[in-house]
C-alpha positions in Angstrom: 36.3 -31.9 -7.2 36.3 -29.7 -10.3 32.7 -30.3 -10.9 31.7 -29.5 -7.3 33.6 -26.2 -7.6 32.1 -25.5 -11.0 28.6 -26.3 -9.6 29.2 -24.1 -6.6 30.6 -21.2 -8.7 28.0 -21.2 -11.5 24.9 -22.6 -9.9 24.5 -21.4 -6.4 21.3 -23.3 -6.0 23.0 -26.7 -6.4 22.5 -29.1 -3.6 25.0 -31.6 -2.3 23.3 -34.3 -4.3 23.6 -32.3 -7.5 27.3 -31.8 -6.8 27.8 -35.5 -6.3 25.9 -36.3 -9.5 28.0 -33.7 -11.3 31.2 -35.2 -9.9 30.1 -38.6 -11.0 29.3 -37.3 -14.5 32.7 -35.7 -14.7 34.4 -38.9 -13.6 32.6 -40.9 -16.2 33.4 -38.3 -18.8 37.0 -38.2 -17.8 37.3 -42.0 -18.0 35.6 -42.1 -21.4 37.7 -39.1 -22.6 41.0 -40.7 -21.4 40.1 -44.0 -23.0 39.2 -42.4 -26.3 42.3 -40.2 -26.1 44.6 -43.2 -25.5 43.1 -45.2 -28.4 42.8 -42.3 -30.9 46.3 -40.9 -30.7 49.8 -42.0 -30.1 50.6 -38.7 -28.4 51.5 -39.3 -24.7 49.4 -36.2 -23.7 46.3 -37.4 -25.5 44.8 -39.4 -22.6 45.3 -36.4 -20.2 43.7 -33.9 -22.7 40.9 -36.4 -23.4 40.3 -37.0 -19.7 40.2 -33.2 -19.0 37.8 -32.6 -22.0 35.7 -35.6 -21.0 35.4 -34.4 -17.4 34.3 -31.0 -18.6 31.8 -32.4 -21.0 30.5 -34.9 -18.5 30.1 -32.3 -15.8 28.4 -29.8 -18.0 26.1 -32.5 -19.4 25.2 -33.7 -16.0 24.4 -30.1 -14.8 22.2 -29.6 -17.9 20.4 -32.9 -17.3 19.8 -32.0 -13.6 18.5 -28.5 -14.5 16.2 -30.0 -17.1 14.7 -32.4 -14.6 14.3 -29.6 -12.0 12.6 -27.4 -14.6 10.2 -30.2 -15.3 9.5 -30.7 -11.6 8.9 -27.0 -11.1 6.5 -26.9 -14.1 4.5 -29.9 -12.7 4.4 -28.3 -9.3 3.1 -25.0 -10.7 0.4 -26.9 -12.7 -0.7 -28.7 -9.5 -0.7 -25.5 -7.6 -2.8 -23.7 -10.3 -5.3 -26.6 -10.3 -5.5 -26.6 -6.5 -6.0 -22.8 -6.5 -8.8 -23.0 -9.1 -10.5 -25.8 -7.2 -10.4 -23.6 -4.1 -12.0 -20.7 -6.0 -14.7 -23.0 -7.3 -15.5 -24.3 -3.8 -15.7 -20.7 -2.4 -18.0 -19.8 -5.3 -20.4 -22.6 -4.5 -20.3 -21.9 -0.8 -21.4 -18.3 -1.5 -24.1 -19.5 -3.9 -25.5 -21.9 -1.3 -25.4 -19.2 1.4 -27.4 -16.9 -0.8 -30.1 -19.5 -1.5 -31.0 -19.7 2.2 -32.2 -22.9 3.9 -34.6 -25.0 1.9 -38.1 -25.3 3.2 -39.0 -28.8 4.4 -41.6 -30.7 2.5 -43.7 -30.9 5.6 -45.1 -28.4 8.1 -45.4 -29.1 11.8 -48.6 -27.9 13.4 -49.7 -28.3 17.1 -53.4 -28.8 17.7 -54.4 -27.9 21.3 -57.2 -29.6 23.0 -58.7 -29.2 26.5 -59.7 -32.4 28.1 -62.5 -31.7 30.6 -62.8 -33.7 33.8 -65.0 -36.8 33.8 -68.1 -36.0 35.8 -68.7 -39.7 36.6 -65.2 -40.4 37.9 -64.9 -41.2 41.6 -61.9 -38.8 41.8 -62.3 -35.1 41.1 -59.8 -33.8 38.4 -59.2 -30.5 36.7 -59.3 -29.8 33.0 -56.1 -30.6 31.1 -54.6 -28.9 28.0 -52.7 -31.1 25.6 -51.0 -30.4 22.3 -50.9 -33.0 19.6 -48.1 -32.5 17.0 -49.2 -33.2 13.4 -46.9 -33.1 10.3 -48.8 -31.9 7.3 
């Protein structure tokens, strides 16, 4: 409870998961502090003081650990974003270069040769001359 309030007060960007982790760290710190306080001193208030100190240290330690992990994640995200942005710029550069080159000329050239086929004078049927075009790849 204390850790969730502290997380909400000092770190407004904390998520519910972060608050739960912080509460868990505080509970573990309180248990460890209470145990150490009861074993280290014969004072009846020592376990309570140890638990309070352990809870504070556990909560703060957990918050620091969470923020460290998040900072690493943000850094990795930024590196990936930068790499992606530079890749996009490279692609656009090469698209522009290829557009300026124009289309490559094919290794061959298509030529049409036109011929007129005269009618066969010996054919039993009278025909008219025909024009044909023969495509040749040179």
